[in-house]
N, C-alpha and C positions, 0 to 999 in steps of 0.2 A: 297225745304227747308221747315222745320216745326219749329216753335218756341213754346217752352213750358214754363210753369211757375212752380216754386216750392216755391212760396211765403208762408209765415207763415199762412195766412188766408185760404189757401186751404189744409193745412196739417191736421194731426190727433192728437187730444189732448190725452195725456197719463195720465190716472188717476189711473192705477193699482199701487200696492206697496206703497200706500200713497204718490204718486207723486203730485207735485204742479207746475203749470205754465210751463209745458213742452209740446212742439209740435214736432212731427216728420213728415217729408214728405218723403215717399219712393221715391227714385230716380231710382233704378234699382232692379228688383226682378225676375230673371230668374226662370224657372221651377225647376231647381235643388236647393239644399239648399245653397242659397247665396242671399244676398241683400245689397244694399247700400242705406242709408237714410241720411237725413239732419235734425239735431236737432236744435230747437229754445228753448233756456232756458231763460225765462224772469227773471227779478230781483226777488230775494228771491225764487228761484226755487229749486226743488229736484226731481230727479228720484230715488225713494226709493230703499232700499236694496232688491236685487233679484238675483237669479242665472243666469249666462249667459247661454242661451239655446244652444249656440254654441260659437265657438271662435269669439271674437269681437275686433275690432280696432276702437277706438274713436279718431278722428283727429280734434283738436281745430282750428277753422278758424277765429274767432273774439271774442272779449270780454275776460273774464277770469272766472275761476271757480275752482272747487275742485273735486277730485275723492278719493275714498277709498274702501278698501276691508274690509270684516267683521272682526271686532276685531282690526283694525288698525286706525291710525289717518288720517285726511284729508291731501291730498297733493295738493297744488295749481297747476293749469295748465293754460296755455296761448297759443295764436296762435303759430303754428309751432310745438307744442308738440302732441304726439300720445300716447294713453294708450291702452294696450293690456290685455284682460281678456280671460283666457281659459274657455272652456265649463265647466259649473258647478260652476265656481268661483263666490262667493257671492260678490256683489259690488253695489255701488251707486255713483251718481255724482250730482252736482248742481252748482248754481251760486248765488252770492249775488247781482251782478250788471247786469247780463245778459251775455249770451254766445251763440255762434253758433258752430256747429261741424258736421262733416261728420262721419257716422258710417258705417263700413263694417262688415257684419256678415256672417259667413260661416264655413264650416268644413275644408277648405284648406288654411286658412290664415297663412302666414309665414313672419311676419314683420322683423325677423332677416335677411332675404334675401336682403332687400332693405333699411331698416332704421338703424340709429345709435342709440345706447342706450344713454339716457340722464343720465349721472352719476353725 
């Protein structure tokens, strides 16, 4: 047995795209184009507007925050919600009070297969 840590203190700070107070900790990154990471968004954080490099699924695990695509208003998110962006889609997200989330990134994501749309 091996026990690993994915604490915020050992993650990578994101500063691109005018981002503030965001840390990601890669959890799984195979050689093919796919990775799973864990985001830590502190209070008053933002991961600035940028294009999705591939399909992305952001799954909120604690706290609360907001997401938006270019030209649209912010949409509030909370634990149990997942947000999907297609490759190339301009997007950003952040939190006023703090939030954590798992992100899956890859070319073969198909959230419609397993998740229910939140209408």
